[in-house]
C-alpha positions in Angstrom: -7.8 -13.7 -24.2 -9.9 -12.5 -27.2 -12.3 -10.5 -25.1 -11.7 -7.9 -22.3 -12.0 -9.3 -18.8 -13.3 -7.2 -15.9 -12.5 -7.0 -12.3 -15.3 -5.7 -10.0 -14.0 -3.7 -7.1 -16.6 -3.3 -4.3 -16.3 -0.3 -2.2 -17.2 0.2 1.5 -20.0 -1.8 3.0 -20.7 -3.6 -0.3 -22.6 -0.7 -1.6 -24.1 -1.3 -5.0 -21.8 1.3 -6.5 -19.2 -0.8 -8.3 -16.2 0.2 -10.3 -15.1 -2.1 -13.1 -11.6 -2.1 -14.6 -10.8 -3.6 -17.9 -8.0 -6.1 -17.3 -5.5 -6.5 -20.1 -4.0 -9.7 -18.8 -0.6 -8.3 -18.2 -1.0 -7.5 -14.5 -3.2 -10.4 -13.4 -2.2 -13.7 -11.9 -3.7 -17.1 -11.0 -3.5 -18.6 -7.5 -2.2 -22.2 -7.8 -3.3 -25.2 -5.7 -0.7 -24.4 -3.1 -1.9 -20.8 -2.8 1.0 -19.3 -4.6 0.9 -16.4 -7.1 3.6 -15.2 -9.4 3.7 -11.4 -9.3 3.9 -10.1 -12.9 7.4 -8.9 -13.9 6.3 -5.4 -14.7 5.0 -5.0 -11.1 8.2 -6.7 -9.6 10.4 -4.3 -11.6 8.3 -1.2 -10.7 8.5 -1.9 -7.0 12.0 -3.4 -6.9 10.8 -6.9 -5.8 13.4 -9.6 -6.1 13.7 -13.1 -4.9 13.5 -13.0 -1.1 11.7 -9.7 -1.0 9.2 -9.6 1.9 5.7 -8.4 1.2 2.7 -7.8 3.5 -0.9 -8.6 2.7 -3.7 -6.4 4.0 -7.5 -6.4 3.4 -8.8 -2.9 3.1 -12.5 -2.1 2.3 -12.9 -5.4 0.5 -9.8 -5.2 -1.6 -6.4 -7.0 -1.2 -3.4 -4.7 -0.8 0.1 -6.1 -1.3 2.7 -3.9 0.4 6.4 -4.4 0.0 8.5 -4.1 3.2 11.1 -1.4 3.1 14.2 -0.9 5.1 14.7 2.2 7.2 17.4 3.3 4.7 15.0 2.9 1.7 12.3 4.9 3.6 14.8 7.6 4.6 16.2 8.0 1.1 12.6 8.5 -0.3 11.9 11.1 2.4 12.3 14.8 1.4 12.3 16.0 5.0 15.5 15.8 7.0 15.6 14.1 10.4 16.2 17.4 12.1 13.1 19.0 10.4 11.0 15.9 11.3 12.2 16.1 14.9 11.4 19.8 15.1 7.8 19.1 13.8 7.3 16.3 16.3 8.6 18.5 19.2 6.2 21.3 18.1 3.3 18.9 17.9 4.2 17.5 21.3 4.3 21.0 22.9 1.0 21.8 21.3 -0.6 18.6 22.7 0.8 19.4 26.2 -0.5 23.0 26.0 -4.0 21.8 25.0 -4.1 19.2 27.8 -3.1 21.9 30.3 -5.9 24.2 28.9 -8.5 21.5 29.5 -7.7 21.3 33.2 
């Protein structure tokens, strides 16, 4: 890898505006003949991916997103809002929706 490699990321509707990123080789991978890819160690460590971790693949605007599945407990521990606060906000939003629906009639 004596020269920089570039990845071209195409944005919405294949517009001619392209963004290029210099790839340093540490976060790229090659798909093997069975369609398998080894996720680089730095990425596995950063996202807590271990053997048996489940990931989800999603195509968004011409790019491939790899999203790790998280347990409810992991999501809750990362959340800065309590369940009670979240419930209150949902209740307020629901009441607002009901009020707006009644005003339309």
